[in-house]
C-alpha positions in Angstrom: 99.1 97.0 147.2 96.0 98.1 145.3 93.1 95.7 144.8 92.2 97.3 141.5 92.4 95.8 138.1 93.4 98.7 135.9 92.4 98.7 132.2 95.3 98.2 129.8 95.0 100.8 127.0 98.6 100.9 125.8 101.5 98.3 125.7 105.2 98.7 124.9 106.7 95.6 123.3 110.4 95.4 122.7 112.0 92.0 122.8 115.1 90.2 121.7 113.5 86.7 122.0 110.6 87.0 119.7 109.0 83.6 120.5 105.3 84.1 121.1 105.4 87.8 120.6 103.2 88.0 117.5 100.4 85.9 119.0 100.7 88.0 122.2 100.5 91.3 120.3 97.6 90.1 118.2 95.6 89.2 121.3 96.4 92.5 122.9 95.2 94.2 119.7 92.0 92.3 119.8 91.3 93.7 123.3 91.8 97.2 122.0 95.3 97.7 123.3 97.5 100.1 121.3 100.9 98.6 120.6 104.1 100.7 120.9 107.4 99.1 119.8 111.0 99.7 118.7 113.4 98.7 116.0 113.5 95.1 115.1 110.4 94.2 117.2 108.3 96.8 115.4 109.4 95.6 112.0 108.7 92.0 113.0 105.2 92.8 114.3 104.4 94.8 111.2 105.5 92.0 108.9 103.0 89.8 110.7 100.1 92.2 110.3 100.2 94.0 113.7 99.5 97.7 113.8 102.4 99.3 115.6 103.2 102.8 116.7 107.0 103.5 116.8 108.3 104.7 120.2 110.2 107.5 118.3 106.8 108.8 117.1 105.9 109.2 120.8 109.2 110.6 122.0 109.7 112.8 118.9 113.3 111.7 118.9 114.7 109.1 116.5 116.6 106.0 117.5 120.4 106.8 117.5 123.8 105.4 118.1 123.0 102.1 116.3 120.0 101.6 118.6 121.9 102.2 121.8 119.4 105.0 122.6 115.8 104.6 121.8 113.7 104.3 124.9 115.8 106.3 127.4 113.3 109.2 127.2 110.9 110.9 129.6 108.0 110.2 127.3 108.6 106.5 127.8 109.5 106.4 131.5 107.0 109.0 132.6 104.3 107.0 130.9 105.4 103.9 132.8 106.2 105.4 136.2 103.2 107.8 136.6 101.0 106.8 139.6 97.4 106.4 138.6 96.2 107.3 142.0 97.9 110.8 141.9 96.0 113.6 140.2 99.2 115.7 139.9 100.9 112.8 138.0 98.0 112.6 135.6 98.1 116.4 135.1 101.8 116.3 134.3 101.3 113.6 131.7 98.5 115.6 130.1 100.5 118.8 130.2 103.4 117.2 128.2 101.2 115.0 126.0 102.5 111.8 127.3 100.2 108.7 127.2 100.4 106.2 130.0 101.9 102.8 129.3 100.0 100.1 131.1 101.9 97.0 130.0 105.6 96.5 129.3 106.9 93.3 127.6 110.6 93.3 127.5 113.3 90.6 127.3 117.0 91.5 127.2 119.9 91.1 124.9 121.5 87.7 125.4 124.6 88.8 127.3 125.1 85.6 129.3 124.7 83.4 126.3 127.1 85.5 124.3 129.7 85.5 127.1 129.4 81.7 127.6 130.0 81.2 123.9 133.5 82.6 124.2 132.8 85.6 122.0 135.2 88.5 121.8 135.1 91.0 124.7 133.8 93.9 122.5 131.0 91.6 121.2 130.0 90.8 124.7 129.9 94.5 125.7 127.6 95.2 122.8 125.1 92.7 124.3 124.8 94.6 127.5 121.2 95.9 127.4 120.6 99.3 129.0 117.1 100.5 128.0 115.6 97.1 128.6 116.5 96.8 132.3 115.6 100.4 132.8 112.1 99.8 131.5 111.7 96.6 133.3 112.6 98.2 136.6 110.3 101.2 136.0 107.4 98.9 135.2 108.1 96.6 138.1 108.3 99.5 140.5 104.9 100.8 139.4 103.4 97.3 139.4 100.4 98.7 141.3 99.2 99.9 137.8 101.6 98.5 135.2 101.9 94.8 134.1 105.6 93.9 133.4 106.3 90.8 131.3 109.9 89.7 131.2 109.5 86.1 130.2 107.6 84.8 127.1 106.2 81.9 129.1 104.0 84.5 131.0 102.2 85.8 127.9 99.4 83.2 128.2 98.7 84.0 131.9 98.5 87.8 131.1 96.1 87.2 128.1 93.9 84.9 130.2 93.4 87.6 132.8 92.8 90.4 130.3 90.3 88.2 128.5 88.5 87.5 131.8 88.6 91.0 133.5 89.9 93.5 131.0 93.2 93.8 133.0 95.5 91.9 135.3 95.1 91.1 138.9 97.3 92.7 141.7 98.5 89.2 142.5 99.8 88.6 139.0 101.3 92.0 138.6 103.2 91.5 141.9 104.5 88.1 140.8 105.6 89.5 137.5 107.3 92.5 139.1 109.3 90.2 141.4 110.3 88.1 138.4 111.4 91.2 136.5 113.6 92.5 139.4 115.1 89.0 139.7 115.9 89.0 136.0 117.6 92.4 136.1 119.6 91.5 139.2 120.9 88.3 137.6 121.7 90.2 134.4 123.7 92.8 136.3 125.5 90.1 138.3 126.4 88.2 135.2 127.9 91.4 133.7 129.7 92.2 136.9 131.3 88.8 137.1 132.3 88.9 133.5 134.0 92.2 133.8 135.7 91.3 137.0 137.1 88.1 135.4 138.2 90.1 132.3 140.1 92.5 134.7 141.7 89.9 136.9 141.9 86.8 134.7 140.0 83.5 134.6 142.3 81.9 137.1 141.8 84.5 139.8 139.1 84.1 142.5 136.5 86.9 142.4 136.9 89.7 145.0 133.1 89.6 145.6 131.0 86.5 145.0 127.8 87.5 143.2 125.2 84.7 143.1 121.9 85.0 141.3 120.4 81.7 139.9 116.8 81.4 138.8 114.5 78.7 140.4 114.9 75.7 138.1 113.0 73.1 139.9 110.9 72.9 143.1 111.6 69.7 145.0 109.4 67.7 147.3 112.0 68.0 150.0 115.8 68.0 150.6 118.1 65.3 151.8 115.3 64.4 154.3 111.5 64.9 154.2 111.6 67.6 156.9 113.9 69.9 154.8 112.4 72.2 152.2 114.5 72.3 149.0 114.7 73.5 145.4 117.2 73.5 142.5 118.5 76.9 141.3 120.5 77.5 138.1 120.7 75.7 134.8 121.8 72.2 135.9 119.0 70.4 134.1 119.7 72.1 130.7 122.0 69.1 129.9 119.4 66.5 131.0 116.0 65.4 129.8 113.9 63.2 132.0 112.1 60.8 129.7 110.3 58.7 132.2 109.6 58.2 135.9 109.0 60.1 139.1 110.1 63.7 139.6 113.8 64.1 140.5 114.6 64.4 144.2 117.4 66.4 145.9 119.4 63.3 146.4 118.8 62.2 142.8 120.3 65.5 141.5 123.3 65.2 143.8 123.9 61.7 142.5 123.4 62.7 138.9 126.0 65.4 139.3 128.5 62.9 140.8 127.8 60.2 138.2 128.2 62.4 135.2 131.4 63.9 136.5 132.9 60.4 136.9 131.8 59.1 133.5 133.3 62.2 131.8 136.7 60.9 132.8 136.4 58.3 130.0 136.3 58.4 126.2 136.0 54.7 125.7 132.7 52.8 126.5 132.3 53.1 130.3 129.7 52.6 133.0 129.5 53.7 136.6 127.1 53.0 139.5 126.7 55.7 142.1 125.2 55.6 145.6 125.2 58.7 147.9 127.5 60.4 145.4 130.2 57.7 145.8 131.0 55.1 143.1 129.9 51.6 143.9 131.8 50.5 140.8 133.2 51.8 137.6 134.6 50.1 134.5 135.6 50.5 130.8 135.3 47.8 128.1 134.7 47.3 124.4 130.9 47.9 125.0 128.9 49.6 127.7 127.2 46.2 128.2 130.5 44.7 129.3 131.4 47.8 131.2 128.2 47.7 133.2 128.8 44.0 134.1 132.2 44.8 135.4 131.0 47.9 137.3 128.2 45.9 138.9 130.6 43.1 140.0 132.5 45.5 142.2 129.7 45.8 144.7 126.4 44.5 143.7 124.9 44.8 147.2 125.6 48.5 147.5 124.5 49.1 143.9 120.9 48.3 144.7 118.8 51.4 144.6 121.7 53.5 143.1 122.2 55.4 139.9 123.7 53.9 136.7 125.4 56.1 134.1 126.9 55.0 130.7 128.5 57.0 128.0 126.9 55.2 125.0 123.4 54.5 123.9 121.6 51.8 125.8 120.6 48.9 123.6 118.1 46.1 124.3 120.6 43.7 125.7 121.9 46.2 128.3 118.3 47.2 129.0 117.4 43.6 129.8 120.3 43.4 132.3 119.5 46.7 133.9 115.9 45.6 134.3 117.0 42.8 136.6 118.1 45.2 139.2 116.4 48.1 141.0 118.0 51.4 140.1 116.6 54.9 141.0 118.0 56.6 137.9 119.5 55.4 134.6 121.5 58.0 132.6 122.6 57.6 129.0 123.2 59.8 125.9 120.3 57.8 124.3 118.0 54.8 124.5 117.2 52.5 121.6 113.5 52.3 121.1 113.2 48.6 122.2 115.5 49.3 125.1 113.3 52.3 126.2 110.2 50.1 125.9 111.7 47.7 128.4 113.1 50.2 130.9 109.9 52.4 131.1 107.8 49.4 132.3 108.9 50.3 135.8 106.8 53.3 136.5 108.9 55.1 139.1 112.4 54.6 137.7 113.8 57.8 136.2 115.3 57.5 132.7 117.5 60.5 131.9 118.9 61.4 128.4 122.0 63.4 128.7 122.7 65.9 125.9 126.3 66.8 126.5 129.3 67.0 128.8 129.7 69.3 131.7 132.0 72.3 131.3 135.2 72.1 133.3 136.8 74.8 135.5 133.6 76.1 136.8 133.2 77.4 140.3 131.7 75.2 142.9 129.9 76.7 145.9 129.2 75.2 149.3 127.4 77.0 152.1 128.5 77.3 155.7 127.0 79.3 158.5 126.5 82.9 157.2 128.9 82.4 154.4 129.9 80.5 151.2 132.9 78.4 150.4 134.0 78.8 146.7 136.5 76.8 144.7 137.3 75.8 141.2 136.0 72.4 140.2 138.5 69.5 140.5 138.1 68.6 136.8 141.3 69.5 135.1 142.8 66.8 132.8 145.7 64.9 134.5 149.2 66.0 133.7 151.3 62.9 133.7 154.5 64.9 133.1 154.4 65.8 136.8 154.1 62.2 137.9 157.2 60.6 139.5 158.2 57.0 140.0 159.7 57.1 143.5 160.5 53.4 144.0 163.2 51.2 142.7 160.7 49.3 140.5 158.9 51.1 137.7 155.3 50.1 136.9 155.0 47.8 133.9 152.7 48.7 131.0 149.7 46.8 132.4 150.1 48.3 135.8 150.5 51.8 134.3 147.1 51.4 132.5 145.5 50.3 135.8 147.0 53.2 137.7 145.7 55.7 135.2 142.2 54.1 135.5 142.3 54.0 139.3 143.5 57.6 139.5 140.6 58.8 137.4 138.1 57.1 139.7 139.6 58.0 143.1 139.1 61.7 142.7 135.4 61.0 142.6 135.3 59.1 145.8 134.7 60.8 149.2 137.8 61.2 151.4 139.5 59.4 152.8 139.4 57.4 149.5 141.1 54.2 148.4 140.4 52.4 145.1 141.8 49.0 144.1 141.6 48.3 140.4 142.9 46.6 137.3 143.2 48.2 133.9 139.4 48.1 133.3 137.4 48.0 136.5 137.3 48.9 140.1 137.8 45.9 142.4 137.3 47.5 145.8 136.4 51.0 147.0 136.9 52.5 150.5 135.1 55.8 150.9 134.6 58.6 153.4 136.6 57.2 156.3 138.3 59.2 159.1 141.4 56.9 158.8 143.1 56.1 155.5 144.1 52.7 156.7 140.4 52.0 157.5 139.5 53.1 154.0 142.1 50.7 152.6 140.8 47.8 154.8 137.2 48.5 153.8 138.1 48.4 150.2 139.8 45.0 150.7 136.7 43.7 152.5 134.4 45.0 149.7 136.5 43.1 147.1 136.4 39.9 149.2 132.6 40.2 149.6 132.3 40.6 145.8 134.6 37.6 145.2 137.1 39.8 143.4 140.8 38.9 143.8 143.2 41.8 144.4 146.3 39.8 143.4 148.3 41.9 141.0 145.9 44.8 141.3 146.9 48.5 141.8 145.8 50.9 144.5 145.0 54.6 144.3 144.9 56.9 147.3 143.4 60.4 147.0 145.9 61.8 149.4 149.3 60.8 150.9 149.8 58.0 153.3 150.7 59.6 156.7 152.2 56.2 157.7 153.2 53.1 155.9 150.3 51.1 157.4 147.8 52.1 154.7 150.1 51.1 152.0 150.9 47.8 153.7 147.2 46.9 153.5 147.6 47.0 149.7 150.7 44.8 150.0 148.8 42.2 152.0 145.9 42.3 149.6 148.2 41.5 146.7 148.6 44.9 145.0 151.7 45.4 142.9 151.6 49.2 142.2 150.3 52.3 144.0 149.5 55.8 142.9 149.2 58.7 145.4 150.0 62.4 145.6 153.0 62.2 148.0 153.8 65.0 150.3 153.9 63.4 153.8 156.7 64.0 156.2 157.0 60.2 156.3 157.2 59.8 152.5 160.7 58.2 152.8 159.4 55.7 155.2 156.5 54.8 152.9 158.8 54.5 149.9 161.2 52.3 151.8 158.3 50.0 152.8 157.2 49.8 149.1 160.8 49.0 148.0 161.0 46.3 150.7 158.0 44.6 149.1 159.0 45.2 145.5 156.0 47.6 145.0 156.0 50.2 142.2 154.8 53.6 143.4 154.0 56.9 141.6 153.7 60.3 143.3 151.4 62.6 141.2 152.0 65.8 143.2 148.2 66.5 143.2 145.8 65.7 146.0 142.1 65.0 145.3 140.3 65.4 148.6 136.5 65.3 148.2 134.5 66.2 151.3 
């Protein structure tokens, strides 16, 4: 890589996102840089007093096909790609009257945003940029001499170096080139995934998994201090950290689990998460009451966890939250007086959530030299597929409790057992190798919290391979059970339920969560 700082005499600016472009162009102009531009960008710059030369005046060829063809021309790409250390390249530019282009500032048509909006197929196709990626790649390839700017957030860094030295440093040009190639790679992957899905249908797994996520957040470390880590993608787009320390790897995993659980409920709800498992969850007439119920499930485990609610936090709830140590508190909003209380603890993260998470998105897990990919387990429940398999049918109160428990249990690590009533979890058994152990631990948790399981319901994320796990619920006092069914011993489990006058529903859907 050259150590030189070449002078920037001519810049090509052609951007869809025009934020900051006028100020950038004006400062380039002040440093004697000639501005080339196209179409809407040229018009926008001229309206703001910038002297612009149209690309078509350089190419001698007008824009055509509704702007589809404007920069795909040798006079553009030769000016970008010519090596400044090659005399023969310089002679060829001079022979054909092509001026060199020393800086290229391009951002692309918003294909991803258009596709995510649910726009018509033809409208998405029109947002596939062709000339933009070609110019970015040309400039990035020739970064020894050309500065390529693909992100408006880099305008200031470029201007600072030009102001200081008259050009840009090799280090900056290399970093910007890497960023440009990463952008075009992600852009092409997004288009490829979209077209593959259009061909095969949204319910079909991709034949080739194409992954390209931008670095969103550098993290201090991963699950443990000796593991380097970072967040890639756009996860934080739905969250705003208002206060507290930077988010950790484990915080982000817990935030994902917490918000997935709270999205199960339309009524006021609260949940407390620890190591991605619910310590407690509840619904009530207010999030204040829901929080009290959720905390009562397992106050000991809740210490140092994450709280999420689906309504604004007022001063009364803030005062209660302040009595307990929580790493993160997530809400759609914080009343001013509530925020004033909660931000007194310097390290606690306060997160404002701006919206729900889209459903039916792919979820990726890495294994050695490969990735596992599946659709998210977030589809709404279809009660029409549920079957009462026992002599006794759940009464209305039990049915409400079963619905609540079934919403919670799919967010508990397997093997998972949840005891609940119609509004709150009473005992949770998570992540056990044996289902009967998960049931026993849930009973123990309820006893430790002083919560009675008499007339409660039980939810199991997968079938009972034997009747013993179900009999734990009977001994605890549960009166109704919800589970997927599907065991070779289902008839044995049903018979045991009938013997103890237990109502049981088979949903037909398993909710393993590893």
